[in-house]
C-alpha positions in Angstrom: 202.3 -79.6 127.6 201.9 -75.8 127.2 203.7 -75.6 123.8 203.5 -77.9 120.7 203.8 -78.0 117.0 200.5 -79.2 115.6 200.8 -80.7 112.1 197.8 -81.5 109.9 197.9 -83.5 106.6 195.3 -85.7 104.9 194.0 -87.1 101.7 197.4 -88.7 100.8 195.7 -91.2 98.5 198.9 -93.4 98.4 198.4 -96.0 95.5 197.0 -93.4 93.1 199.2 -92.6 90.1 198.8 -88.9 90.7 199.4 -89.0 94.5 202.2 -89.5 96.9 204.3 -92.5 96.2 207.3 -94.3 97.7 210.3 -92.2 96.5 212.1 -95.1 94.9 211.2 -98.2 92.9 208.6 -100.2 94.9 208.4 -103.9 94.4 204.9 -105.2 93.9 203.7 -108.6 95.0 203.9 -110.1 91.5 207.6 -109.2 91.3 207.3 -106.1 89.1 208.3 -102.7 90.3 206.6 -99.3 90.3 208.5 -96.1 89.8 207.0 -92.7 90.6 206.2 -90.4 87.6 207.3 -86.9 87.1 204.2 -85.6 88.8 204.7 -87.9 91.8 208.3 -87.0 92.1 207.2 -83.3 92.4 204.6 -84.2 95.1 207.2 -86.4 96.9 209.6 -83.5 97.0 207.0 -81.2 98.6 206.1 -83.9 101.1 209.8 -84.4 102.1 210.2 -80.6 102.5 207.0 -80.4 104.6 208.4 -82.8 107.2 211.9 -81.3 107.1 210.2 -78.0 108.0 208.4 -79.7 110.9 211.7 -81.2 112.0 213.4 -77.8 111.9 210.7 -76.1 113.9 210.8 -78.9 116.5 214.5 -78.5 116.9 214.5 -74.7 117.0 211.5 -74.4 119.4 212.1 -77.4 121.5 208.5 -78.6 121.2 206.6 -81.8 120.9 205.2 -82.6 117.5 201.6 -83.7 117.5 200.4 -84.9 114.0 196.8 -85.3 113.0 196.3 -87.2 109.7 192.8 -86.6 108.5 192.2 -89.8 106.6 192.6 -91.5 103.2 196.2 -92.2 103.9 196.1 -94.9 101.2 193.5 -95.7 98.6 191.8 -98.7 97.0 189.0 -97.0 95.1 185.9 -99.1 94.7 185.1 -97.2 91.5 186.6 -98.4 88.2 189.8 -96.4 87.4 193.0 -96.9 85.5 194.8 -94.5 87.8 195.9 -96.9 90.6 199.1 -98.8 91.0 197.7 -102.0 92.6 194.5 -103.6 93.8 196.5 -105.8 96.2 196.0 -104.5 99.8 199.5 -105.7 100.8 201.1 -103.6 98.1 199.0 -100.6 99.1 199.8 -100.9 102.8 203.5 -101.3 102.0 203.5 -98.2 99.9 201.7 -96.2 102.5 204.1 -97.2 105.3 207.1 -96.1 103.1 205.5 -92.7 102.5 204.7 -92.3 106.2 208.3 -92.9 107.4 209.1 -89.2 107.9 205.8 -88.7 109.8 206.8 -91.5 112.2 210.3 -90.1 112.5 209.3 -86.5 113.3 206.1 -87.0 115.3 205.9 -87.6 119.0 202.3 -88.5 118.8 200.1 -89.4 115.8 196.3 -89.3 115.6 194.4 -90.6 112.5 190.8 -90.0 111.4 189.0 -92.1 108.9 188.2 -91.2 105.3 185.6 -92.1 102.8 184.7 -95.8 102.6 184.8 -95.7 98.8 188.6 -95.1 99.2 189.6 -96.8 102.4 187.1 -99.6 102.8 184.2 -100.3 105.1 184.5 -98.5 108.5 187.7 -97.0 107.2 189.5 -100.3 107.5 192.5 -99.2 105.4 193.0 -96.1 107.5 192.7 -98.2 110.6 195.3 -100.7 109.4 197.8 -97.9 108.5 197.2 -96.1 111.8 197.8 -99.3 113.7 201.1 -99.9 111.7 202.5 -96.4 112.4 201.6 -96.5 116.1 198.9 -93.9 116.1 197.4 -93.1 119.5 194.3 -95.3 120.0 190.9 -94.1 121.3 189.3 -95.2 124.5 188.1 -98.4 122.9 191.4 -99.4 121.4 190.8 -98.3 117.8 193.8 -96.7 116.2 191.8 -94.4 113.9 188.6 -92.6 114.7 185.8 -90.8 112.8 186.4 -87.6 114.8 189.4 -86.4 116.9 188.4 -84.2 119.8 191.3 -83.2 122.1 193.1 -80.3 123.8 196.7 -79.8 122.6 198.8 -77.2 124.4 195.6 -75.6 125.6 194.0 -75.5 122.1 190.7 -77.3 121.7 190.8 -79.1 118.4 188.0 -80.9 116.5 189.4 -82.8 113.4 187.8 -85.2 111.0 187.8 -86.1 107.3 184.4 -84.9 106.0 183.4 -81.2 106.3 179.8 -81.7 105.3 180.1 -78.6 103.0 182.2 -77.5 100.0 182.6 -74.7 97.5 182.6 -75.0 93.7 183.8 -71.7 92.3 186.7 -69.4 93.3 184.4 -66.6 94.3 182.6 -68.7 96.9 185.8 -69.9 98.5 185.7 -69.4 102.3 181.9 -69.8 102.5 182.3 -73.5 103.1 184.7 -72.9 106.0 182.3 -70.3 107.5 179.5 -72.8 107.3 181.6 -75.5 108.9 182.6 -73.2 111.8 178.9 -72.4 112.4 177.7 -76.0 112.0 180.3 -77.5 114.4 179.9 -74.7 117.0 176.2 -75.3 117.0 176.7 -79.0 117.8 178.9 -78.2 120.8 176.7 -75.4 122.2 173.6 -77.6 121.9 175.5 -80.3 123.7 176.4 -78.0 126.6 180.1 -78.0 125.8 182.7 -75.3 125.0 183.2 -75.2 121.2 186.6 -75.9 119.8 189.1 -73.2 119.0 190.1 -75.0 115.8 188.1 -77.2 113.4 190.1 -79.0 110.7 188.7 -81.1 107.8 189.8 -82.4 104.4 188.0 -84.5 101.7 187.2 -81.8 99.2 190.8 -81.2 98.2 189.9 -77.5 98.1 191.6 -75.4 100.8 189.5 -72.9 102.7 189.7 -70.9 105.9 187.2 -69.0 108.1 190.0 -67.1 109.9 188.4 -65.0 112.7 184.9 -64.7 111.2 183.6 -66.9 114.0 184.7 -67.8 117.6 185.8 -71.2 116.2 188.2 -71.1 113.3 187.6 -73.7 110.6 190.2 -74.8 108.1 189.7 -77.2 105.2 193.0 -78.7 103.9 194.1 -79.5 100.4 195.1 -83.0 99.5 198.4 -84.6 98.4 196.9 -85.6 95.0 196.7 -83.8 91.7 193.7 -83.8 89.3 192.7 -87.2 88.2 190.2 -88.3 85.5 187.3 -87.7 87.9 188.6 -84.2 88.6 188.9 -83.4 84.9 185.3 -84.5 84.5 184.3 -81.8 87.1 186.2 -79.2 85.1 189.8 -80.0 85.6 190.5 -77.0 87.9 194.1 -77.4 89.2 194.1 -77.7 93.0 197.0 -77.2 95.3 198.6 -79.9 97.5 200.0 -79.4 101.0 199.4 -79.4 104.7 199.4 -77.0 107.7 201.7 -76.6 110.7 200.8 -74.5 113.8 203.0 -73.5 116.7 200.6 -73.5 119.7 201.3 -72.0 123.1 198.9 -72.1 126.0 195.8 -72.3 123.8 196.9 -69.7 121.2 198.3 -70.2 117.7 201.4 -68.0 117.8 202.8 -69.0 114.3 201.4 -70.9 111.4 202.6 -72.2 108.1 200.3 -73.2 105.3 202.7 -75.1 103.1 200.6 -75.3 100.0 201.9 -75.7 96.4 200.4 -75.4 93.0 201.4 -77.6 90.1 202.8 -75.1 87.4 200.5 -74.7 84.4 201.9 -75.8 81.1 203.5 -72.9 79.2 201.7 -71.5 76.2 203.1 -73.0 72.9 202.3 -72.4 69.3 199.9 -75.0 67.8 
């Protein structure tokens, strides 16, 4: 495989009331139904467009689509919160599988990494269950999700995981986290006597960042598919974008890329 479309998305947080949701009414275990809110319908539209874009590139370029989902595909938060649809794992799994239908339809291969245990259970059990259900590629020990993905796709060495181990908190420090990540991961590979990756991808912070060509290895931290919840407001309520990244890779080079990020529009000023 000398050419491929490499698709990255993560932090879907399906089951949150400010996250991706099944597009139509979803029947809960107790017989009630959940309908997506205005915010969720907006996120769902961007999600659908993201996969239509991947489908169009696949058709026009005649390439295989390799998708890496970087964890927290669904969410049963252990912390008390009113911003979740259900605490029933069967409901949560059902919602996640509906949301992931376009992923399964477009992707030729799917890899899944594991998110934070506070969201997806001990040892990433919820991510593992979803990965198994969507037919993700298992690792050498038969697990359908993994803490870290390391692989060569169309000649591109890729290291992908959920947690970056670094972050930024203010707009003027954006990019510093990705630079640190590039240096940290490169150091691990060099000390281990291996070639470092060409591309490092992480999620978790919901704050996109990119080291570009500042280092031999490029590090990208993805946004999520969730808007600001009550915890985010406690941290300052900074509106964060949603979205994912698609890369056309050819013989180890990224020849085209699409960062399909979107900002929720701020409320217009009004007289008070």
